[in-house]
C-alpha positions in Angstrom: 2.0 -9.1 40.4 3.7 -11.8 39.1 1.5 -11.9 36.5 1.8 -8.3 35.4 5.2 -9.1 35.1 5.1 -11.7 32.9 2.8 -9.8 31.0 5.0 -6.8 31.0 8.0 -8.9 29.7 6.2 -10.5 27.3 5.2 -7.1 25.8 8.7 -6.3 25.3 10.1 -9.3 24.3 7.8 -9.6 21.4 7.2 -5.6 20.6 10.9 -5.4 18.2 9.3 -8.2 16.3 6.2 -6.6 15.6 8.5 -3.7 13.8 10.4 -6.0 11.9 7.5 -7.6 10.4 6.1 -4.3 9.2 9.1 -3.3 7.5 9.0 -6.4 5.3 5.7 -5.1 3.9 6.0 -3.2 0.2 2.8 -1.2 1.0 0.3 -0.3 3.5 -3.2 0.7 2.3 -5.2 3.4 4.6 -8.9 2.5 3.6 -11.6 5.2 3.3 -14.0 3.8 5.9 -16.8 6.6 4.7 -20.4 5.0 4.6 -20.5 6.3 0.8 -17.2 4.3 0.1 -18.8 0.8 1.2 -19.7 0.4 -2.7 -16.3 0.4 -3.6 -13.8 -2.8 -1.9 -10.4 -1.3 -1.9 -7.5 -4.0 -0.6 -3.8 -5.3 -1.6 -3.1 -8.7 -2.8 -0.8 -10.6 -0.5 2.5 -9.7 -1.4 1.1 -6.0 -1.0 2.8 -5.0 -4.6 -0.9 -5.0 -6.4 -4.1 -2.5 -5.7 -7.3 -4.6 -6.2 -10.2 -2.7 -6.6 -14.0 -4.1 -7.2 -17.1 -2.4 -7.2 -21.0 -2.8 -8.2 -20.8 0.0 -10.1 -18.4 1.1 -13.0 -15.2 2.7 -11.9 -14.8 5.4 -14.6 -11.2 6.6 -13.9 -8.3 5.7 -11.1 -5.5 8.3 -10.4 -3.1 9.0 -7.8 -1.3 11.9 -6.4 2.3 11.7 -4.7 3.8 14.3 -2.0 5.2 16.2 -4.8 1.5 16.9 -6.3 2.3 14.6 -9.3 0.3 11.9 -10.7 2.2 9.0 -11.1 -0.9 7.0 -12.1 -3.8 8.3 -14.3 -6.1 5.7 -15.5 -9.5 5.8 -17.5 -10.7 2.4 -16.4 -14.3 1.9 -17.2 -14.5 -1.4 -15.7 -16.0 -2.8 -12.3 -12.8 -4.4 -11.3 -9.2 -3.4 -11.9 -5.7 -4.3 -10.6 -3.1 -1.6 -10.7 0.7 -2.7 -9.9 2.3 -0.4 -7.2 5.9 -1.2 -8.2 6.5 2.0 -10.4 5.4 4.5 -7.9 8.2 6.3 -6.0 8.5 5.8 -1.8 6.1 7.9 0.2 2.4 9.0 0.6 -0.1 8.4 -2.5 -3.4 9.9 -2.7 -5.7 7.4 -4.4 -9.3 8.6 -6.1 -11.2 6.1 -7.9 -14.1 8.0 -10.2 -17.6 6.4 -9.5 -20.6 8.6 -11.2 -21.3 10.9 -9.5 -18.9 10.4 -6.3 -15.0 10.2 -5.9 -13.3 7.9 -3.2 -10.4 8.7 -1.8 -7.7 6.7 0.0 -4.1 6.4 1.0 -1.3 4.0 -0.1 1.8 4.3 1.6 5.0 2.7 -0.2 7.4 1.6 2.3 10.1 0.9 -0.4 11.2 0.9 -3.6 11.4 -2.3 -6.2 14.9 -3.3 -5.6 16.9 -6.1 -5.2 20.6 -6.1 -3.5 23.1 -8.4 -5.2 26.4 -9.2 -3.7 29.4 -9.6 -5.6 31.7 -8.8 -2.7 31.4 -8.1 0.8 32.3 -4.5 0.0 30.5 -4.1 -2.7 26.5 -4.3 -3.6 24.9 -3.7 -6.7 21.0 -2.5 -6.8 19.1 -4.0 -9.8 15.6 -2.9 -10.7 12.9 -5.6 -11.2 
């Protein structure tokens, strides 16, 4: 019984810190786990502000549609690897489509925060500066 109490106490103490860590991320990638999508490696870099796409076949086009059904990214690539900066995307969910002949691989990137820095001039005044 004492062991169970210690485990519950440990979980309750450490769970808020996991949420704080997740809020520091710029973006979250929801990968496509379909067996047909194995040919496209899609991941975020260490700072999670750039999308890295690599494939053994040619990537013809990459586009992203936001929650308002607007295309914020529309690139004709024609290469096997590409780095796409995510700093220009709006906050929210973006559905990415990588076009490889004859298929399209779909995955989701969630932008959690904008790319701004808060500069403190006074305690009661804060200025937001875009990078």
